[in-house]
C-alpha positions, 0 to 999 in steps of 0.5 A: 492552486485556489482552494475551488481549483482543488474542490474535486479532492475534497468530495466525500467518498463512501467504501462499504461502511466507511464514509470518508470526508475527502479522496486523499489517503496517506499512502503506507511508508515504511519508517522503521521506528518500532523499537522491537517491533512495538509501536508506542506514543511517538507512532500514535503522535505521528498518525494522529498529526496527519488526521489533524492535518485533514487526511481523509484516510490514513493507512499505516506503515507496513506491519508484519503478520504473525511468521517467522521471517515476515520482516526485513527490517528490526524497526518494522511494527508487528501486528500480532501478539501483545504489547504490539497490539496494545501499542496499534490501539494507542495509534487508532485511539489518538487518530480517532481523537483528532477525527481521523480514519485509519487502517493498517497495512498488513505485509510480509516482506518474502525474500525481499532485502531491506535496502535501509539495512543489512538486517536479517531475521533469525528464521530463514527468509521464505518466498513461493520458490526461494528466489527474490527475483529472477535467478536470484536464489534467496531463503527456501521455498514454501511448503504448502504448510507455510503457505496455509499458516501464512494465509491464517496470519494474514486473516488473524491480523485483519481480525485484529485490526477490526477488534481494535477498532481500525476503519479498513484494512490493507493488504500489501501485494505490491513492490516485489514482497510475498503476495506479489512474489506468488504473482511474479513469474520471475520469482514463482517457479512453483509447479503446484496450484500455487504457481502456473504459467499464467497470471491468473494462476499465479494470483490464487495464493493472493486470493486465498489470502483476500477470501480468508480475511474477508471472512475474518472481518465479515461483509461491509468491512473495507478491504484494501489490496496494494498492487504494482507492476513494477518491482523494487527488483526490477523497476521494468517488471510488468505482470500484465502487458495487455488489458486482458491480462490485467483483468485475468490478474485483478478480477479473481482478487476483486471476486475473492473480496477486495473493495479497493485496488491501491494501484501503485505506479512510480509516476501517477500521471503516466498511462498504463498503456499508451498504445491503446489510449495515448499519452494522456490515457488511463493510468493504472488505477484507471484501468483497474477501475475499468476493468473490475469495476472496483474503487481505486486508489492511485499513488506514485510520487504525488507532490514530488517533482521527481520519482519517490524512489529517488527521494528515498535515496536522498533526493529532495523534491518540491510540490508540484503537479496538482494540476494534473492530479485534479485533471484526472480526478475531475474525469473520474479516472480513479476514486482516491489518491494517495500521498506519501513522501510529501505527508513525511515532510509536512503533516499539514499538506492537505489542509493547505491544498484544501485551503488554497495555500499551495505556496505554503507546501513544504517540498520533501526533505529526505532528512525527514526520513530520520524522524517521525516529524 
């Protein structure tokens, strides 16, 4: 594709107080190279290269809050305490030095196992009801005290992100991790105020996290929430089968203080409700924007010829589908697009697209998962 054909991807965009030079976001991707949970020079250089390559907004790999069993892999970085926060200061300074913009993704993995390691934390894993998935018990059901402490831990991490100089913060509420386990009826069997028969009721925990984070960072500071229908425990899972149910799910979160809904689906080009608007209908991010009026990021296999979970399993891919992306961006279906695996292999992916050098794009190579390229 020529540079002019992709102009829509390079229009500036503003989120709250933050000006972005283009519409391309680096998606959060677990790398698990933080020895003892501490990011260092390797992570700073890795993210700096993406800033130098033209990414409009970089979102870090998932980085965990201050709870005893908030991570499920020993290489996942902390976003609490020293020296971890000092390491993140080094990262954001490197990104800013290259003219980039960046936010951490704040995470709690809940009861979900890592598919990359058999490691388990020393403390018992926790989740809404002591389940990883329907009929799959794992760990402990959270007490109200544990819930309150988790809400406070998310807020402290967000405040630290702002203090360190990060431009935005993202909460991980997708893919079957803790926040998502509260959304999902299959893993949230609670009978107190954090459970319930409806998705609106089960959104209470997420809304409390959002409200606490908003209070911690103040007005105007961009707050992103990543969401998904599918779970790594069940690709076919759906939290909202209709637009009305999706509104019940998302509206309380926007009202609580979310600026941007980061809508993850396995393939961004697939319609969310084809029975309503056809096979070329709005995707998840498109419906989220239509229903809530919030800014949305779409994500899902951008630059891959196959599904990104297959890529994690070692399946290579090539950079394709830019025409489908441009078409949806030109019709203003969503505001920003996140690119994941393609940026693991090729830190210059964005600048190559910008300059009309799509033929030089490197296809995703699973070997790149073994190092910080």
